[in-house]
C-alpha positions as CSV (number, residue, x, y, z in Angstrom):
1,X,0.0,0.0,0.0
2,X,1.5,3.4,-1.0
3,X,2.0,6.0,1.6
4,X,0.0,9.2,1.2
5,X,1.5,12.1,-0.8
6,X,2.1,14.2,2.3
7,X,4.9,16.3,3.6
8,X,5.9,19.4,5.6
9,X,4.2,22.7,4.7
10,X,5.1,26.2,5.9
11,X,1.9,28.3,6.2
12,X,2.5,32.1,6.1
13,X,-0.4,34.1,7.5
14,X,-0.7,37.8,6.8
15,X,-1.8,39.8,9.9
16,X,-2.9,42.8,7.7
17,X,-0.6,45.2,9.6
18,X,1.2,46.1,6.4
19,X,-2.0,47.5,4.8
20,X,-1.6,45.5,1.6
21,X,-0.6,42.1,0.3
22,X,3.0,41.1,1.4
23,X,5.5,40.4,-1.4
24,X,8.2,37.9,-0.5
25,X,10.5,38.9,-3.2
26,X,13.1,36.2,-3.0
27,X,12.0,32.8,-1.8
28,X,15.2,31.3,-3.1
29,X,18.0,32.8,-1.0
30,X,16.9,36.3,0.3
31,X,19.8,38.1,-1.4
32,X,18.8,39.1,-5.0
33,X,17.8,42.8,-5.2
34,X,15.8,42.4,-8.4
35,X,14.3,39.0,-7.5
36,X,10.7,40.2,-7.8
37,X,11.2,39.6,-11.5
38,X,12.3,36.0,-10.9
39,X,10.4,32.7,-10.3
40,X,11.0,33.0,-6.5
41,X,8.5,35.8,-5.9
42,X,5.3,35.0,-4.1
43,X,2.5,37.1,-2.6
44,X,0.8,36.5,0.7
45,X,-2.7,38.1,0.4
46,X,-4.0,40.6,3.0
47,X,-6.9,39.2,5.1
48,X,-9.7,41.0,6.9
49,X,-8.0,41.0,10.3
50,X,-8.6,39.4,12.7
51,X,-11.4,37.2,11.5
52,X,-10.0,36.2,8.1
53,X,-6.3,36.6,7.7
54,X,-4.8,35.8,4.3
55,X,-2.3,33.0,4.0
56,X,-0.2,31.0,1.5
57,X,1.0,27.4,1.9
58,X,4.5,26.6,0.7
59,X,5.9,23.1,0.4
60,X,8.9,23.0,2.7
61,X,11.9,22.6,0.4
62,X,15.6,23.6,0.6
63,X,14.8,27.0,-1.0
64,X,12.0,27.7,1.5
65,X,14.3,26.6,4.3
66,X,17.1,29.0,3.2
67,X,14.7,31.9,2.8
68,X,13.0,31.3,6.1
69,X,16.3,31.2,7.9
70,X,18.0,34.3,6.4
71,X,15.8,35.8,3.7
72,X,12.7,37.8,3.1
73,X,10.3,35.4,5.0
74,X,12.2,35.9,8.2
75,X,12.3,39.6,7.7
76,X,8.5,40.0,7.5
77,X,8.0,37.6,10.4
78,X,10.3,39.7,12.7
79,X,8.5,42.9,11.6
80,X,5.2,41.4,12.7
81,X,3.5,41.3,9.3
82,X,3.4,37.5,9.1
83,X,3.2,34.5,11.3
84,X,4.6,31.1,10.2
85,X,3.5,27.6,11.2
86,X,4.9,24.3,10.1
87,X,2.4,21.5,9.8
88,X,2.3,18.0,8.3
89,X,-0.4,17.3,5.6
90,X,-1.3,16.8,2.0
91,X,0.9,18.6,-0.5
92,X,-0.9,21.0,-2.9
93,X,-0.7,20.0,-6.5
94,X,0.6,23.4,-7.6
95,X,2.4,24.4,-4.4
96,X,5.8,24.8,-6.0
97,X,6.9,28.1,-7.6
98,X,8.0,27.5,-11.2
99,X,6.0,24.3,-11.5
100,X,4.6,23.2,-14.9
101,X,2.3,20.4,-15.8
102,X,3.2,18.5,-19.0
103,X,0.4,16.8,-21.0
104,X,2.1,16.6,-24.5
105,X,5.4,15.2,-25.7
106,X,8.0,16.3,-26.4
107,X,8.2,19.1,-23.9
108,X,10.9,21.8,-24.2
109,X,11.6,23.0,-20.7
110,X,12.0,26.8,-20.1
111,X,14.7,28.6,-18.2
112,X,12.3,29.3,-15.3
113,X,11.0,25.7,-14.9
114,X,11.8,24.3,-11.5
115,X,9.3,21.4,-11.2
116,X,8.1,19.5,-14.3
117,X,5.1,17.2,-13.5
118,X,4.3,14.8,-16.3
119,X,0.6,14.0,-16.3
120,X,-1.9,11.9,-18.3
121,X,0.1,10.9,-21.4
122,X,-0.5,7.5,-23.0
123,X,2.9,7.4,-24.8
124,X,6.6,7.6,-23.8
125,X,7.5,11.2,-23.0
126,X,10.6,13.2,-23.8
127,X,11.6,16.3,-21.8
128,X,14.3,18.5,-23.3
129,X,16.2,20.6,-20.8
130,X,17.4,24.1,-21.6
131,X,21.2,24.9,-21.8
132,X,22.6,25.0,-18.2
133,X,24.0,28.6,-18.5
134,X,20.5,29.9,-19.3
135,X,18.6,28.2,-16.5
136,X,17.6,30.6,-13.7
137,X,18.3,28.3,-10.8
138,X,20.3,25.3,-12.0
139,X,17.8,22.9,-10.3
140,X,15.1,20.9,-12.1
141,X,12.8,18.3,-10.6
142,X,11.1,16.0,-13.1
143,X,8.3,13.8,-11.7
144,X,6.0,11.0,-13.0
145,X,2.9,12.6,-11.4
146,X,0.4,10.0,-12.7
147,X,2.4,6.9,-11.8
148,X,2.6,5.5,-15.4
149,X,6.4,5.7,-16.1
150,X,6.8,1.9,-15.9
151,X,4.7,1.6,-19.1
152,X,5.5,5.0,-20.6
153,X,9.0,6.0,-19.5
154,X,10.1,9.6,-19.4
155,X,13.4,10.4,-21.1
156,X,15.1,13.6,-20.0
157,X,17.6,15.0,-22.5
158,X,20.3,17.6,-21.7
159,X,21.1,20.4,-24.2
160,X,23.6,19.5,-27.0
161,X,27.1,19.2,-25.6
162,X,25.8,18.7,-22.0
163,X,25.3,15.5,-19.9
164,X,23.2,14.1,-17.1
165,X,25.4,12.1,-14.6
166,X,27.9,12.0,-17.4
167,X,25.6,10.4,-19.9
168,X,23.5,11.5,-22.9
169,X,20.1,11.1,-21.2
170,X,18.3,9.9,-18.0
171,X,15.2,7.8,-17.9
172,X,12.3,7.6,-15.4
173,X,10.8,4.2,-15.7
174,X,9.5,3.6,-12.2
175,X,5.9,4.6,-11.4
176,X,5.8,7.9,-9.4
177,X,9.6,8.1,-10.0
178,X,11.5,11.4,-10.3
179,X,14.8,12.9,-11.2
180,X,16.2,15.7,-8.9
181,X,18.8,17.4,-11.1
182,X,21.3,20.0,-10.0
183,X,23.7,21.6,-12.5
184,X,27.5,22.2,-12.2
185,X,26.8,25.7,-13.8
186,X,28.7,24.6,-16.9
187,X,27.7,21.4,-18.7
188,X,26.6,18.6,-16.5
189,X,23.4,17.8,-14.5
190,X,23.7,15.5,-11.5
191,X,20.7,13.4,-10.2
192,X,20.8,13.6,-6.4
193,X,17.5,11.7,-5.7
194,X,19.5,8.6,-4.6
195,X,23.0,9.9,-4.2
196,X,23.8,10.4,-7.9
197,X,21.9,7.6,-9.7
198,X,18.6,5.9,-10.0
199,X,15.0,7.0,-9.3
200,X,13.1,7.3,-6.0
201,X,9.3,7.1,-5.8
202,X,7.9,10.4,-4.7
203,X,5.0,8.8,-2.8
204,X,7.6,7.2,-0.4
205,X,9.1,10.6,0.7
206,X,8.0,11.4,4.3
207,X,8.7,14.1,6.9
208,X,11.6,12.2,8.6
209,X,13.8,13.1,5.6
210,X,13.9,16.7,6.9
211,X,15.6,17.8,10.1
212,X,15.5,21.2,11.8
213,X,15.3,22.7,15.3
214,X,13.2,25.5,16.7
215,X,14.2,27.7,19.6
216,X,12.3,27.1,22.9
217,X,10.4,24.1,21.4
218,X,10.4,20.7,23.1
219,X,8.5,17.6,22.3
220,X,8.3,13.8,22.4
221,X,10.1,11.3,20.2
222,X,8.7,11.0,16.7
223,X,6.8,14.3,16.8
224,X,7.0,17.3,14.6
225,X,7.1,20.8,16.2
226,X,4.9,23.4,14.4
227,X,5.2,27.0,15.6
228,X,4.3,30.6,14.8
229,X,6.3,33.8,15.1
230,X,5.4,34.1,18.8
231,X,6.8,30.6,19.6
232,X,3.6,28.8,20.2
233,X,4.2,25.1,19.7
234,X,2.0,22.2,18.5
235,X,3.1,18.6,17.9
236,X,2.3,16.2,15.1
237,X,3.1,12.5,14.9
238,X,5.8,11.6,12.3
239,X,5.6,8.2,10.7
240,X,8.7,6.0,11.3
241,X,10.5,4.4,8.4
242,X,13.5,5.1,6.2
243,X,14.9,8.6,6.3
244,X,17.8,10.5,4.7
245,X,19.9,12.8,7.0
246,X,22.0,15.5,5.4
247,X,25.1,17.5,6.3
248,X,26.9,19.9,4.1
249,X,29.0,23.1,3.6
250,X,30.2,25.2,0.7
251,X,33.8,24.5,1.6
252,X,35.7,22.3,4.1
253,X,39.0,24.1,4.0
254,X,42.4,23.3,2.4
255,X,44.5,22.8,5.6
256,X,44.7,19.9,8.0
257,X,42.5,21.6,10.5
258,X,39.7,19.3,11.7
259,X,36.3,20.6,10.7
260,X,32.6,19.6,11.1
261,X,29.9,19.6,8.5
262,X,26.7,21.7,9.2
263,X,23.4,19.7,9.7
264,X,21.4,20.4,6.6
265,X,23.5,22.7,4.4
266,X,25.2,26.0,4.9
267,X,26.9,28.2,2.3
268,X,30.0,28.8,4.4
269,X,33.3,27.2,5.6
270,X,32.7,24.1,7.8
271,X,33.2,25.0,11.5
272,X,36.0,23.8,13.8
273,X,33.5,22.9,16.5
274,X,30.9,20.2,16.0
275,X,27.2,21.1,15.6
276,X,25.5,18.1,17.1
277,X,22.0,17.0,16.5
278,X,20.1,14.4,18.6
279,X,18.6,11.3,17.1
280,X,14.9,11.6,17.5
281,X,14.4,7.8,17.8
282,X,16.4,4.6,18.0
283,X,17.6,3.2,14.7
284,X,20.4,2.4,12.3
285,X,22.5,4.7,10.2
286,X,23.9,3.3,7.0
287,X,24.6,3.9,3.3
288,X,26.9,6.9,3.7
289,X,27.4,8.9,0.5
290,X,29.7,11.9,0.1
291,X,29.6,14.3,-2.8
292,X,32.1,17.0,-4.0
293,X,29.9,18.9,-6.4
294,X,32.8,21.0,-7.4
295,X,36.2,19.2,-6.9
296,X,39.3,21.2,-6.3
297,X,42.8,21.1,-4.7
298,X,45.8,18.9,-5.2
299,X,44.0,15.5,-5.0
300,X,45.0,14.6,-1.4
301,X,42.4,12.7,0.6
302,X,39.7,14.1,2.7
303,X,38.0,11.8,5.3
304,X,34.4,12.1,6.3
305,X,33.4,10.3,9.4
306,X,30.0,10.1,11.3
307,X,30.5,10.5,15.0
308,X,28.0,9.4,17.8
309,X,28.3,11.1,21.1
310,X,31.6,12.6,20.1
311,X,33.2,9.3,19.1
312,X,34.1,8.3,15.6
313,X,32.2,5.4,14.1
314,X,33.0,2.9,11.4
315,X,30.7,4.8,9.0
316,X,33.3,6.7,7.1
317,X,34.2,7.6,3.5
318,X,37.6,8.8,2.0
319,X,37.4,11.1,-1.0
320,X,40.2,12.7,-3.0
321,X,39.7,16.5,-3.1
322,X,39.7,16.3,-6.9
323,X,37.1,13.5,-7.0
324,X,33.3,13.8,-6.9
325,X,31.8,10.8,-5.1
326,X,32.6,8.2,-2.4
327,X,30.5,5.9,-0.3
328,X,30.4,3.5,2.6
329,X,27.7,1.0,1.8
330,X,29.1,-1.7,4.1
331,X,29.2,-0.4,7.6
332,X,26.2,0.5,9.8
333,X,25.9,2.2,13.2
334,X,23.1,1.6,15.7
335,X,22.0,4.7,17.6
336,X,19.6,5.2,20.6
337,X,17.0,8.0,20.9
338,X,18.8,11.1,22.1
339,X,22.3,10.2,20.9
340,X,24.3,13.1,19.5
341,X,25.3,13.0,15.9
342,X,27.8,15.0,13.9
343,X,30.1,14.7,10.8
344,X,33.8,15.1,11.2
345,X,36.1,16.2,8.3
346,X,39.8,15.4,8.5
347,X,42.7,15.7,6.1
348,X,45.9,13.6,6.5
349,X,47.7,16.2,4.3
350,X,47.0,19.7,2.9
351,X,44.7,19.7,-0.1
352,X,45.5,23.3,-1.0
353,X,42.1,24.4,-2.2
354,X,38.9,23.1,-0.8
355,X,36.2,21.4,-3.0
356,X,32.9,23.3,-3.1
357,X,29.3,22.3,-2.3
358,X,30.3,19.3,-0.1
359,X,27.3,17.1,1.0
360,X,27.2,13.9,3.1
361,X,24.0,11.9,3.3
362,X,23.1,8.9,5.5
363,X,20.1,6.6,5.5
364,X,18.3,6.4,8.8
365,X,16.2,3.2,9.4
């Protein structure tokens, strides 16, 4: 039986204090001064306060997370114009900014397309991606929305001279499968849906794949803390099952200084002090994969090791600074609810220049 198509939603509610609809001009990263002309802009309508405040529901993605933490969403909340509450429920069909529904083939993707949902087509489908330098975000999500790809596969083609995972095309042939593609800004798309290859069914994605913390919020194991701008908390059950935990930084340094990856992802240098997160339940960590999205340096090794309660575990991967991928698919680590987790980065010798966009993922079962 398939799990319901549900996930984490951030509901932004307009209090009306601004006197008009609120424009969140950059949902992507909160930094672009002219972003109201880009696909990241979204309006939160003014409501008739207090009986009928306006609101907009956003599927909680990496872009929403970044904007909430440091961008325009946070700005408006702090000024009192908006309140924000996380909740767990059905995802809206058209929740994503830059989403397009495809009902004919072939489909030529546009530079502003972020999510391409293939719907109700009785033949194999071809999706042609635009050239990477012209795409507005360098991130494209292609989804078999109807669950028919096993019979009618979806072939995704890069622009001439470009590749997907180094190849001439990528195919979705699993019902409800998807490709989550990130570009290298030059000529190659990389599928990160399962660590660089394959297709994952979107109806199996659940809330445990996302991790965050909220100040002054406490709760029981396997609960999701929802909150508004004033800090009011509510708790929602989270289904147990397989999850993906993520750590990452823009750079990890070129010297032999020991550093620690940031839970989630942060566009900065990895810190010299560990940022520990607690395991929300007992389980097993396995299938470590490490990615250098932009390799650099002299090729000396960088070692990525999961630590539990400050002690190194056997779950570790070694990756040359000039290489892209490494994995430990053999070792597994058992953790108890409340154990402290962090990711240590060590270098036996100088690498000179750090690789960029470093990400480590671990399966949690």
